[in-house]
C-alpha positions in Angstrom: -2.4 35.8 -9.8 -0.1 38.0 -8.1 -0.3 36.8 -4.8 -0.1 33.3 -6.3 3.0 34.2 -7.8 4.3 35.7 -4.9 3.8 32.9 -2.8 5.6 30.3 -5.6 8.5 32.9 -5.5 8.8 32.4 -1.5 8.6 28.4 -2.4 11.5 28.7 -5.1 13.4 31.1 -2.7 13.1 28.0 0.2 14.4 25.6 -1.8 16.7 27.8 -3.6 16.1 27.0 -7.2 17.9 29.9 -8.7 20.3 28.1 -10.7 18.8 25.4 -13.7 22.0 26.1 -15.7 23.1 22.5 -15.6 19.8 21.5 -17.4 20.5 21.2 -21.0 19.6 24.3 -23.5 16.5 24.0 -24.8 15.2 21.0 -22.7 11.9 22.5 -22.2 11.3 23.5 -25.8 12.2 20.1 -26.9 9.7 18.9 -24.2 7.0 21.1 -25.7 7.5 19.9 -29.1 7.6 16.6 -28.4 4.3 16.8 -26.8 2.6 19.0 -29.5 3.7 16.1 -31.8 2.3 13.4 -29.5 -1.1 15.6 -29.5 -1.2 16.0 -33.0 -0.6 19.8 -32.8 3.2 20.1 -34.2 3.6 23.6 -35.8 0.6 25.3 -34.0 1.4 28.7 -32.3 1.6 28.3 -28.4 -1.7 29.0 -27.1 -3.6 29.2 -30.3 -7.0 28.3 -29.7 -7.2 26.4 -32.6 -4.5 24.4 -31.6 -6.0 23.6 -28.1 -9.4 22.4 -30.0 -7.7 20.7 -32.2 -5.8 18.5 -29.3 -9.1 18.5 -27.4 -11.3 17.3 -30.1 -10.0 13.6 -30.4 -9.7 13.4 -26.7 -13.7 14.5 -26.3 -14.5 12.2 -29.2 -12.7 9.1 -27.3 -14.5 10.2 -24.1 -17.5 10.3 -25.3 -17.0 7.0 -26.8 -15.8 5.5 -23.6 -19.0 6.8 -21.6 -21.4 5.1 -23.9 -19.4 1.7 -23.5 -19.1 2.3 -19.8 -23.0 2.8 -19.1 -24.7 0.3 -17.4 -21.6 -1.1 -16.2 -20.2 1.7 -13.8 -20.2 -0.1 -10.7 -18.2 -3.3 -12.1 -15.7 -0.8 -13.6 -15.2 0.9 -10.5 -14.5 -2.4 -8.7 -12.3 -3.3 -11.8 -10.1 0.2 -11.4 -9.8 -0.5 -7.6 -8.8 -3.9 -8.2 -6.0 -2.7 -11.1 -4.8 0.0 -8.7 -4.4 -2.6 -5.8 -2.5 -5.1 -7.7 -0.1 -2.3 -9.3 0.7 -0.8 -5.9 -0.2 -3.5 -3.2 2.9 -3.6 -1.3 2.8 0.4 -1.1 -1.0 0.5 0.0 -0.5 -2.2 2.7 2.7 -0.8 4.1 1.2 2.3 4.2 -2.3 1.6 5.0 -3.8 3.3 1.8 -7.3 3.4 1.4 -9.0 3.4 -2.0 -12.3 5.2 -2.8 -12.7 4.9 -6.9 -16.1 5.8 -8.1 -17.6 6.8 -11.4 -19.1 10.2 -11.1 -22.0 11.7 -13.3 -22.1 14.8 -15.2 -23.1 17.2 -12.5 -20.6 15.6 -10.2 -17.7 16.5 -12.5 -19.0 19.9 -13.0 -19.2 20.7 -9.4 -15.9 19.1 -8.7 -14.4 20.8 -11.8 -15.5 24.3 -10.1 -14.3 23.2 -6.7 -10.8 22.4 -8.3 -10.4 25.8 -10.1 -11.5 27.3 -6.6 -8.2 28.5 -4.3 -7.1 25.8 -2.2 -7.3 26.7 1.6 -4.2 25.7 3.2 -2.2 22.8 3.6 -4.5 20.1 2.9 -4.2 16.4 2.8 -1.5 16.3 5.4 -3.7 15.6 8.8 -5.2 12.3 8.5 -2.6 9.3 9.5 -4.8 7.2 7.0 -4.1 8.2 3.6 -7.4 7.9 1.3 -7.1 8.5 -2.2 -10.5 9.7 -3.7 -11.0 9.2 -7.7 -13.7 10.3 -9.5 -14.1 10.0 -13.3 -16.5 9.6 -16.4 -15.1 6.5 -17.7 -12.8 3.8 -17.0 -9.5 5.5 -18.1 -9.9 8.7 -16.2 -10.3 6.4 -13.2 -7.4 4.8 -13.8 -5.6 7.9 -14.5 -6.9 10.2 -11.5 -6.3 6.7 -8.8 -2.5 6.8 -10.3 -2.1 10.7 -9.8 -3.9 10.4 -6.3 -1.1 7.5 -5.3 1.8 9.6 -6.5 0.3 12.5 -4.5 0.1 10.5 -1.2 4.1 9.5 -1.8 4.8 12.8 -2.5 3.1 14.3 0.8 6.3 13.4 3.1 8.4 16.1 0.8 5.9 19.1 2.0 8.2 21.4 4.5 7.5 21.8 7.8 7.5 25.6 7.2 3.6 26.3 6.8 4.3 29.0 4.7 6.7 27.3 2.2 4.0 24.1 2.2 1.0 27.1 1.5 3.1 28.0 -1.5 3.4 24.4 -2.8 -0.3 23.5 -2.2 -1.3 26.5 -3.9 0.2 25.5 -7.4 -1.7 22.0 -7.6 -5.3 22.6 -9.0 -7.2 22.1 -12.2 -5.5 25.3 -13.1 -2.4 23.5 -13.8 -3.9 20.3 -15.6 -3.6 21.6 -19.2 0.2 21.9 -18.6 0.3 18.8 -16.8 -0.9 17.0 -19.7 1.9 18.8 -22.1 4.9 18.7 -20.1 4.1 16.0 -17.4 4.0 12.9 -19.6 7.3 13.8 -21.5 9.4 15.0 -18.1 8.1 11.9 -16.7 9.0 9.3 -19.2 12.6 11.0 -19.4 12.6 10.4 -15.4 11.4 7.1 -16.0 13.7 6.1 -18.8 16.8 7.4 -16.8 15.6 5.1 -13.8 15.1 2.1 -16.0 18.3 1.7 -17.0 19.0 0.3 -13.9 18.1 -3.5 -14.0 17.0 -3.8 -10.6 13.9 -1.4 -11.5 11.6 -4.2 -13.0 13.4 -7.0 -10.9 11.5 -6.1 -7.7 7.8 -4.4 -7.4 7.3 -0.6 -7.0 11.1 -0.1 -7.0 10.2 3.4 -8.7 7.9 4.3 -6.6 9.8 3.5 -3.3 13.0 5.3 -4.9 10.8 8.4 -5.6 9.9 8.2 -1.4 13.2 7.6 -0.5 14.4 10.7 -3.1 12.0 13.2 -1.8 12.5 12.6 2.0 14.8 15.3 3.2 16.2 13.2 5.6 17.7 11.3 2.9 18.5 14.1 0.4 18.6 17.6 1.4 16.3 20.3 -0.8 19.4 21.5 -2.9 20.7 18.0 -3.2 17.6 16.8 -4.5 17.4 19.8 -6.8 20.8 19.3 -8.3 19.9 15.6 -8.6 17.1 16.0 -10.8 19.1 18.8 -12.9 21.4 15.7 -13.3 19.1 13.2 -14.2 17.3 15.8 -17.1 20.8 16.4 -18.2 21.8 12.5 -18.0 25.3 13.1 -16.2 27.5 10.5 -14.8 27.3 11.8 -11.5 23.3 11.5 -11.3 23.6 8.0 -13.0 26.1 7.0 -10.0 23.8 8.3 -7.3 20.6 6.8 -8.8 22.2 3.6 -8.7 23.4 4.0 -5.5 19.9 4.9 -4.1 18.2 2.0 -6.2 20.6 -0.3 -4.0 19.4 1.1 -0.6 15.8 0.9 -1.9 15.8 -2.8 -2.9 17.2 -3.5 0.5 14.4 -2.0 2.0 11.9 -3.9 -0.3 13.2 -6.9 0.7 12.7 -6.1 4.2 9.6 -4.6 3.7 8.2 -7.8 2.0 10.0 -10.3 4.5 7.8 -8.2 6.9 4.5 -8.1 5.3 5.2 -12.0 4.8 5.6 -13.0 8.1 2.2 -10.8 9.0 0.7 -12.4 6.5 1.4 -15.9 7.9 0.8 -14.9 11.5 -2.6 -13.2 10.5 -3.4 -16.9 8.9 -2.2 -18.8 12.0 -4.5 -16.6 14.2 -7.3 -17.0 11.9 -6.9 -20.4 12.2 -6.7 -20.6 16.0 -9.9 -18.7 16.3 -11.8 -20.6 13.9 -11.0 -23.9 16.2 -11.7 -21.8 19.5 -14.9 -20.6 17.8 -15.9 -24.3 16.8 -14.6 -25.5 20.5 -17.0 -23.0 22.1 -19.8 -24.4 19.8 -19.2 -28.2 20.8 -18.9 -27.0 24.4 -22.4 -25.0 24.2 -24.2 -27.8 22.3 -23.1 -30.3 24.5 -22.7 -29.8 28.0 -20.5 -31.9 30.3 -22.3 -34.8 31.8 -21.3 -35.6 35.5 -22.0 -39.6 35.9 -21.8 -40.8 39.3 -19.9 -44.4 39.7 -21.9 -46.7 42.3 -19.6 -48.0 44.7 -18.1 -51.5 43.8 -18.5 -54.6 46.3 -15.0 -55.7 47.8 -14.1 -58.8 46.2 -14.5 -61.9 48.1 -11.7 -64.3 48.0 -12.0 -68.0 48.8 -8.6 -68.8 50.4 -9.3 -72.4 51.1 -9.2 -73.2 47.6 -5.5 -71.9 47.0 -2.5 -73.8 46.8 0.4 -73.1 49.3 2.3 -71.3 46.7 -0.7 -68.7 45.8 -1.1 -68.4 49.8 2.2 -67.2 49.9 1.9 -64.7 47.1 -1.0 -63.2 48.7 0.4 -63.0 52.1 3.1 -61.2 50.5 1.1 -58.7 48.9 -0.5 -58.1 52.0 2.4 -57.3 54.1 3.8 -55.0 51.1 0.6 -52.9 51.7 0.5 -53.4 55.1 -2.9 -55.0 55.4 -2.4 -57.1 58.7 -5.9 -58.3 58.6 -5.6 -59.8 55.3 -2.6 -61.2 56.1 -4.1 -62.7 59.5 -6.6 -64.2 57.6 -4.4 -65.8 55.0 -2.3 -67.4 57.8 -5.1 -69.3 58.8 -4.5 -71.7 55.8 -0.9 -71.9 55.4 0.6 -75.4 56.6 
């Protein structure tokens, strides 16, 4: 644990997180009390095993009931979970080429995954692949959705990992199942405060994935430095006018980007449809070509037409003579001249 704390101290030093005074006093205590009320353990002493059991009891009961309902429908529910996440985040999934691998896991598989989750992470994981793959495993449908959403936000947050390997390792060392209980308690309440602050801007719900794209923009050090990001988060939690102005400005930038992205995706979709139609027609043409080879017909030479000039009037003869002279057919002209008077 000492080594872990040392690494995290390095991370804190790297982002200069030494002044949290702008966050309202008692904020974390307030978040903790709100979480306890939500879990039905308000008034219980922190860390009391009885409070943990009181909170976990209903959760495990619901999980058991949900597993019973899911039995025999795992494949269909896995597909449904995949469809739900795809519909929620489709523009982001398409734009960043994210792959989804969402499946039910058996009890033994879950046990093995939990054991691996509590093991110490090795190095900076999840940043080598150019194609992000979200692998979500769960014992019931709600767990699948929960883990898939976590995976989506994890992928979006990957660009915030610093290039410095030591600091990156320090950040990665903090994300494992050891932190899940604190995530359950503090995470939803702090996330709700952040979401409520962002949702005050009406454009948040006017375009798809504004919150996700805003987070991508905020964690990109090219847009906001580490120091400025930390100050911004303090301002959001403190609900300061300065943070309100900055976030509204960032949302304007993000909305413009979303419009450009959606237009690009629309054009690509139209292009792909046209290419698919072109390929379909070419395939049909090749099939017709193979089924009915080209027939080469020989034309028999026609006998030259015999004209009886003796039966023509003088006017008709003159017309024929003019035609013959026009094409310099002097032989025919000589023949016609025999019948002219």
